[in-house]
NUDO-265380 format. One record per residue (C-alpha): residue number from 1; residue in one letter; x, y, z negated. Coordinates in pm, 1 decimal. Example, Ala and Ser with C-alpha at 12.3 -4.5 7.8 and 13.67 -1.06 7.14 Angstrom:
REM NUDO-265380
(atom 1,A,(1230.0,-450.0,-780.0))
(atom 2,S,(1367.0,-106.0,-714.0))
REM end
This chain:
REM NUDO-265380
(atom 1,X,(-5471.3,-1563.3,931.9))
(atom 2,X,(-5258.7,-1576.9,616.8))
(atom 3,X,(-5340.5,-1697.0,268.0))
(atom 4,X,(-5466.8,-1446.0,14.8))
(atom 5,X,(-5259.5,-1414.9,-300.7))
(atom 6,X,(-5384.8,-1211.4,-594.5))
(atom 7,X,(-5181.9,-1069.9,-882.0))
(atom 8,X,(-5370.3,-1046.9,-1211.1))
(atom 9,X,(-5264.9,-905.1,-1546.8))
(atom 10,X,(-5392.9,-1151.6,-1807.6))
(atom 11,X,(-5470.4,-1107.3,-2177.4))
(atom 12,X,(-5528.9,-736.0,-2125.5))
(atom 13,X,(-5800.5,-504.1,-1993.9))
(atom 14,X,(-5540.2,-245.1,-1888.9))
(atom 15,X,(-5336.7,-267.7,-1567.2))
(atom 16,X,(-4959.8,-309.3,-1611.1))
(atom 17,X,(-4994.1,-469.7,-1953.5))
(atom 18,X,(-5047.0,-831.3,-2059.3))
(atom 19,X,(-4888.0,-1105.2,-1850.9))
(atom 20,X,(-4892.9,-1090.0,-1470.3))
(atom 21,X,(-4969.2,-1407.3,-1275.6))
(atom 22,X,(-5010.2,-1470.5,-904.7))
(atom 23,X,(-5308.1,-1682.9,-795.0))
(atom 24,X,(-5343.9,-1856.8,-459.4))
(atom 25,X,(-5661.6,-2051.0,-372.2))
(atom 26,X,(-5559.2,-2305.9,-107.4))
(atom 27,X,(-5792.1,-2421.6,173.5))
(atom 28,X,(-5587.5,-2742.9,210.6))
(atom 29,X,(-5304.2,-2918.8,23.1))
(atom 30,X,(-4953.2,-2772.9,44.2))
(atom 31,X,(-4631.7,-2947.3,-50.4))
(atom 32,X,(-4453.9,-2890.8,-378.7))
(atom 33,X,(-4145.2,-2731.7,-222.6))
(atom 34,X,(-4359.5,-2466.3,-51.8))
(atom 35,X,(-4537.3,-2385.1,-378.8))
(atom 36,X,(-4203.7,-2356.4,-559.4))
(atom 37,X,(-4071.8,-2126.8,-285.3))
(atom 38,X,(-4378.0,-1901.9,-315.7))
(atom 39,X,(-4337.8,-1886.9,-693.9))
(atom 40,X,(-3973.1,-1792.8,-652.0))
(atom 41,X,(-4072.6,-1522.7,-403.9))
(atom 42,X,(-4339.0,-1381.0,-638.1))
(atom 43,X,(-4082.4,-1386.6,-922.5))
(atom 44,X,(-4345.7,-1379.1,-1197.3))
(atom 45,X,(-4344.1,-1599.7,-1505.3))
(atom 46,X,(-4608.1,-1816.8,-1332.9))
(atom 47,X,(-4777.3,-1854.2,-996.1))
(atom 48,X,(-5095.1,-2066.1,-990.2))
(atom 49,X,(-5218.7,-2274.2,-697.0))
(atom 50,X,(-5577.9,-2399.6,-680.2))
(atom 51,X,(-5736.6,-2657.4,-451.3))
(atom 52,X,(-6104.6,-2760.5,-468.5))
(atom 53,X,(-6135.5,-3108.7,-619.0))
(atom 54,X,(-6411.5,-3311.5,-791.4))
(atom 55,X,(-6656.3,-3030.4,-880.1))
(atom 56,X,(-6362.8,-2819.6,-993.3))
(atom 57,X,(-6011.4,-2723.3,-887.7))
(atom 58,X,(-5674.5,-2893.2,-901.3))
(atom 59,X,(-5452.9,-2636.4,-1074.4))
(atom 60,X,(-5072.6,-2630.6,-1072.6))
(atom 61,X,(-4840.6,-2373.3,-1228.1))
(atom 62,X,(-4487.7,-2284.1,-1116.7))
(atom 63,X,(-4228.9,-2056.6,-1272.1))
(atom 64,X,(-3960.0,-1923.1,-1036.1))
(atom 65,X,(-3750.6,-2223.6,-1145.7))
(atom 66,X,(-3985.2,-2521.7,-1192.0))
(atom 67,X,(-4336.9,-2659.1,-1231.8))
(atom 68,X,(-4479.4,-2652.4,-1586.6))
(atom 69,X,(-4735.6,-2876.8,-1754.1))
(atom 70,X,(-4945.9,-2610.9,-1927.2))
(atom 71,X,(-4992.4,-2236.7,-1881.4))
(atom 72,X,(-5258.6,-2020.3,-2041.6))
(atom 73,X,(-5227.6,-1680.0,-1879.0))
(atom 74,X,(-5220.9,-1815.2,-1522.3))
(atom 75,X,(-5528.6,-2027.7,-1602.9))
(atom 76,X,(-5706.4,-1716.7,-1731.9))
(atom 77,X,(-5599.4,-1532.3,-1415.5))
(atom 78,X,(-5721.4,-1823.1,-1199.1))
(atom 79,X,(-6067.6,-1821.8,-1357.6))
(atom 80,X,(-6084.4,-1444.5,-1315.3))
(atom 81,X,(-6004.0,-1473.9,-941.8))
(atom 82,X,(-6253.8,-1757.8,-885.6))
(atom 83,X,(-6536.7,-1543.6,-1023.1))
(atom 84,X,(-6421.0,-1208.9,-885.1))
(atom 85,X,(-6370.5,-1341.1,-529.3))
(atom 86,X,(-6694.3,-1542.4,-521.7))
(atom 87,X,(-6545.9,-1892.2,-525.6))
(atom 88,X,(-6764.2,-1958.0,-832.6))
(atom 89,X,(-7102.6,-1813.3,-930.3))
(atom 90,X,(-7080.2,-1556.3,-1209.9))
(atom 91,X,(-7236.0,-1782.4,-1474.4))
(atom 92,X,(-7068.9,-2108.3,-1371.6))
(atom 93,X,(-6786.0,-2249.6,-1583.0))
(atom 94,X,(-6445.7,-2296.5,-1421.5))
(atom 95,X,(-6311.9,-2653.4,-1436.2))
(atom 96,X,(-5944.6,-2725.1,-1378.9))
(atom 97,X,(-5777.8,-3064.3,-1327.5))
(atom 98,X,(-5419.4,-3031.6,-1449.3))
(atom 99,X,(-5116.1,-3221.2,-1579.2))
(atom 100,X,(-5260.6,-3149.7,-1926.7))
(atom 101,X,(-5602.5,-3294.7,-1846.2))
(atom 102,X,(-5929.8,-3115.6,-1785.9))
(atom 103,X,(-5925.6,-2747.9,-1885.7))
(atom 104,X,(-6229.0,-2521.6,-1870.6))
(atom 105,X,(-6297.7,-2149.4,-1877.0))
(atom 106,X,(-6622.2,-1966.2,-1950.0))
(atom 107,X,(-6720.2,-1602.9,-1945.8))
(atom 108,X,(-6799.3,-1440.1,-2280.4))
(atom 109,X,(-6912.4,-1089.0,-2183.6))
(atom 110,X,(-6598.4,-899.5,-2081.2))
(atom 111,X,(-6380.2,-1182.3,-2212.0))
(atom 112,X,(-6289.5,-1524.6,-2077.5))
(atom 113,X,(-6246.3,-1819.3,-2314.4))
(atom 114,X,(-6022.2,-2110.1,-2222.3))
(atom 115,X,(-6068.6,-2457.0,-2372.9))
(atom 116,X,(-5718.1,-2602.6,-2419.1))
(atom 117,X,(-5566.2,-2896.6,-2608.8))
(atom 118,X,(-5413.7,-2810.2,-2945.0))
(atom 119,X,(-5040.0,-2882.5,-2963.0))
(atom 120,X,(-4965.7,-2849.9,-3336.2))
(atom 121,X,(-4606.1,-2823.5,-3450.0))
(atom 122,X,(-4465.4,-3074.5,-3697.0))
(atom 123,X,(-4193.0,-2961.0,-3939.7))
(atom 124,X,(-3848.9,-3010.6,-3787.0))
(atom 125,X,(-3497.3,-2892.3,-3868.6))
(atom 126,X,(-3379.9,-2603.7,-3648.8))
(atom 127,X,(-3165.8,-2736.2,-3363.8))
(atom 128,X,(-2798.4,-2648.3,-3360.1))
(atom 129,X,(-2741.0,-2289.8,-3258.1))
(atom 130,X,(-3102.7,-2170.3,-3284.6))
(atom 131,X,(-3057.8,-1942.4,-3587.6))
(atom 132,X,(-2745.4,-1787.8,-3436.1))
(atom 133,X,(-2919.8,-1739.9,-3099.5))
(atom 134,X,(-3212.4,-1561.6,-3267.5))
(atom 135,X,(-2993.3,-1371.3,-3511.4))
(atom 136,X,(-3228.9,-1442.3,-3804.8))
(atom 137,X,(-3300.2,-1710.7,-4061.6))
(atom 138,X,(-3624.0,-1906.4,-4022.3))
(atom 139,X,(-3879.1,-1917.8,-4303.1))
(atom 140,X,(-4019.8,-2236.7,-4140.6))
(atom 141,X,(-3933.6,-2433.9,-3828.0))
(atom 142,X,(-4130.6,-2696.6,-3639.9))
(atom 143,X,(-4152.3,-2867.1,-3303.4))
(atom 144,X,(-4463.8,-2889.0,-3087.0))
(atom 145,X,(-4510.4,-3095.6,-2771.2))
(atom 146,X,(-4337.7,-2823.9,-2570.1))
(atom 147,X,(-4160.3,-2572.9,-2794.4))
(atom 148,X,(-3991.2,-2492.4,-3122.0))
(atom 149,X,(-4206.7,-2278.8,-3352.0))
(atom 150,X,(-4021.4,-2050.7,-3592.7))
(atom 151,X,(-4190.9,-1850.1,-3867.6))
(atom 152,X,(-4010.3,-1530.8,-3968.9))
(atom 153,X,(-4047.6,-1308.3,-4273.3))
(atom 154,X,(-4229.6,-1010.0,-4120.2))
(atom 155,X,(-4384.7,-853.6,-3812.7))
(atom 156,X,(-4100.9,-599.9,-3807.6))
(atom 157,X,(-3847.6,-884.0,-3777.8))
(atom 158,X,(-4044.8,-1045.3,-3493.1))
(atom 159,X,(-4066.2,-717.3,-3304.3))
(atom 160,X,(-3699.6,-625.3,-3349.3))
(atom 161,X,(-3547.0,-956.2,-3232.2))
(atom 162,X,(-3281.3,-933.7,-2961.7))
(atom 163,X,(-3199.0,-1299.3,-2890.2))
(atom 164,X,(-2891.8,-1435.2,-2721.1))
(atom 165,X,(-3063.0,-1584.5,-2415.4))
(atom 166,X,(-2754.2,-1773.2,-2301.3))
(atom 167,X,(-2751.0,-1954.6,-2635.9))
(atom 168,X,(-3128.3,-2009.6,-2631.8))
(atom 169,X,(-3094.6,-2173.0,-2290.6))
(atom 170,X,(-2909.0,-2456.3,-2460.5))
(atom 171,X,(-3198.2,-2535.1,-2697.3))
(atom 172,X,(-3361.3,-2855.1,-2571.2))
(atom 173,X,(-3723.2,-2743.1,-2545.7))
(atom 174,X,(-3938.9,-2553.1,-2297.4))
(atom 175,X,(-3913.2,-2247.1,-2520.5))
(atom 176,X,(-3900.4,-2093.4,-2866.5))
(atom 177,X,(-4199.5,-1925.8,-3032.3))
(atom 178,X,(-4130.8,-1680.2,-3314.5))
(atom 179,X,(-4418.1,-1564.4,-3534.0))
(atom 180,X,(-4521.5,-1395.6,-3858.3))
(atom 181,X,(-4829.9,-1269.4,-4033.3))
(atom 182,X,(-4946.2,-940.6,-3885.0))
(atom 183,X,(-4900.3,-611.9,-4063.5))
(atom 184,X,(-5075.5,-412.7,-3788.7))
(atom 185,X,(-5446.3,-370.5,-3872.2))
(atom 186,X,(-5682.4,-570.1,-3651.9))
(atom 187,X,(-5450.9,-867.5,-3602.3))
(atom 188,X,(-5399.5,-1183.8,-3806.8))
(atom 189,X,(-5061.5,-1289.1,-3667.9))
(atom 190,X,(-4803.8,-1177.3,-3412.8))
(atom 191,X,(-4561.3,-1370.8,-3196.2))
(atom 192,X,(-4306.5,-1359.9,-2917.0))
(atom 193,X,(-4203.1,-1636.2,-2675.6))
(atom 194,X,(-3862.3,-1699.7,-2521.5))
(atom 195,X,(-3809.9,-1959.1,-2247.2))
(atom 196,X,(-3480.3,-1896.5,-2062.7))
(atom 197,X,(-3446.1,-2272.3,-2006.0))
(atom 198,X,(-3733.7,-2255.1,-1751.6))
(atom 199,X,(-3627.3,-1920.7,-1604.7))
(atom 200,X,(-3820.3,-1680.2,-1831.1))
(atom 201,X,(-3615.6,-1491.2,-2090.5))
(atom 202,X,(-3926.2,-1347.7,-2258.6))
(atom 203,X,(-4280.4,-1426.9,-2150.5))
(atom 204,X,(-4510.2,-1124.9,-2200.2))
(atom 205,X,(-4816.2,-1317.8,-2327.9))
(atom 206,X,(-4825.1,-1697.1,-2356.9))
(atom 207,X,(-5156.9,-1877.9,-2383.6))
(atom 208,X,(-5000.1,-2222.5,-2419.2))
(atom 209,X,(-4785.6,-2106.7,-2712.5))
(atom 210,X,(-5109.4,-2026.2,-2894.2))
(atom 211,X,(-5206.4,-2393.4,-2868.9))
(atom 212,X,(-4942.7,-2437.8,-3141.4))
(atom 213,X,(-4983.0,-2099.2,-3310.9))
(atom 214,X,(-5359.0,-2133.4,-3360.6))
(atom 215,X,(-5354.4,-2450.3,-3575.1))
(atom 216,X,(-5042.0,-2324.7,-3755.7))
(atom 217,X,(-5204.0,-1999.8,-3869.1))
(atom 218,X,(-5549.2,-2149.5,-3916.1))
(atom 219,X,(-5405.2,-2377.3,-4183.6))
(atom 220,X,(-5213.0,-2098.8,-4357.2))
(atom 221,X,(-5478.3,-1827.7,-4338.5))
(atom 222,X,(-5767.5,-2072.1,-4392.7))
(atom 223,X,(-5954.1,-1924.4,-4098.2))
(atom 224,X,(-6088.5,-2096.4,-3787.7))
(atom 225,X,(-6112.7,-1775.0,-3580.4))
(atom 226,X,(-5836.0,-1516.5,-3556.4))
(atom 227,X,(-5705.4,-1230.0,-3345.6))
(atom 228,X,(-5347.0,-1254.0,-3225.9))
(atom 229,X,(-5103.8,-1006.2,-3072.5))
(atom 230,X,(-4802.2,-1109.8,-2865.7))
(atom 231,X,(-4549.1,-837.3,-2932.3))
(atom 232,X,(-4355.6,-833.0,-2605.1))
(atom 233,X,(-4280.3,-496.7,-2440.8))
(atom 234,X,(-4600.0,-535.6,-2231.6))
(atom 235,X,(-4806.6,-679.8,-2518.8))
(atom 236,X,(-5128.4,-879.4,-2512.4))
(atom 237,X,(-5430.5,-963.0,-2728.4))
(atom 238,X,(-5592.9,-1303.8,-2777.5))
(atom 239,X,(-5897.7,-1416.6,-2970.3))
(atom 240,X,(-5822.8,-1770.9,-3084.7))
(atom 241,X,(-6019.1,-2040.4,-3263.1))
(atom 242,X,(-5968.7,-2399.0,-3374.1))
(atom 243,X,(-6219.0,-2660.1,-3253.9))
(atom 244,X,(-6098.3,-3002.1,-3373.1))
(atom 245,X,(-5813.0,-3111.2,-3148.2))
(atom 246,X,(-5885.4,-2824.7,-2907.3))
(atom 247,X,(-5829.8,-2450.5,-2923.8))
(atom 248,X,(-6028.9,-2166.7,-2774.5))
(atom 249,X,(-5812.0,-1893.7,-2620.4))
(atom 250,X,(-5999.5,-1573.8,-2539.9))
(atom 251,X,(-5861.5,-1295.5,-2325.8))
(atom 252,X,(-5939.8,-1033.0,-2066.7))
(atom 253,X,(-5793.8,-992.8,-1718.5))
(atom 254,X,(-5761.8,-725.1,-1451.0))
(atom 255,X,(-5662.7,-753.2,-1083.4))
(atom 256,X,(-5374.8,-527.6,-985.0))
(atom 257,X,(-5268.6,-643.5,-638.6))
(atom 258,X,(-5397.6,-834.1,-334.1))
(atom 259,X,(-5172.9,-953.6,-55.6))
(atom 260,X,(-5144.5,-1201.7,226.7))
(atom 261,X,(-4891.9,-1481.6,266.2))
(atom 262,X,(-4821.1,-1472.3,640.1))
REM end
């Protein structure tokens, strides 16, 4: 009997949009090399592995290239699978033990809200080569725990970017977030996320990037709750809120594929 692996599109209610993640609930521990091999085989931005632990689940995330310390969309997908496949009762919160501490997820009607640590960006000079790699001039640049955060002049500029990924790979950070105020009705801000250094040229929808984006835009827009759109080709919607040194990341999820690792 093989292991079930489920592919979920996160931060969307529509199949083939949002950000796909693979989720594997393990009956027993597996070694890190095996998990990395599975992630490489799945070839998605992240594959999540869960193992029951201390009234919750140990959760680890792997890109095709390496393990990462924080991932929003694969956490959303993991919570969705735990409820959908009966690992957790419908009304029970999901608790995840991770490299970034305890993370939780709760159902909010048709949405799932994640409780994540805020990772605010402090002002920082753009690293050498960043402006040339993006092909634009930053209105503001900062550095969070994981990424550079770059504010641009308009939503149109964010959407039209065609970065030089080879040059971006040389930027010493997990990735680069670009953002602007939204011009599309219904959204407060838009963003895109590039992380070629960890094997992902452009991530479709990035929950962890919104741990920096949420406090950034909350301060500028003077709002604690906002609606965000990640303007990748697949696109995704998040409801975000600031709660002290934490952020709430709300999204929807839909299962698109079930398979068996033999």
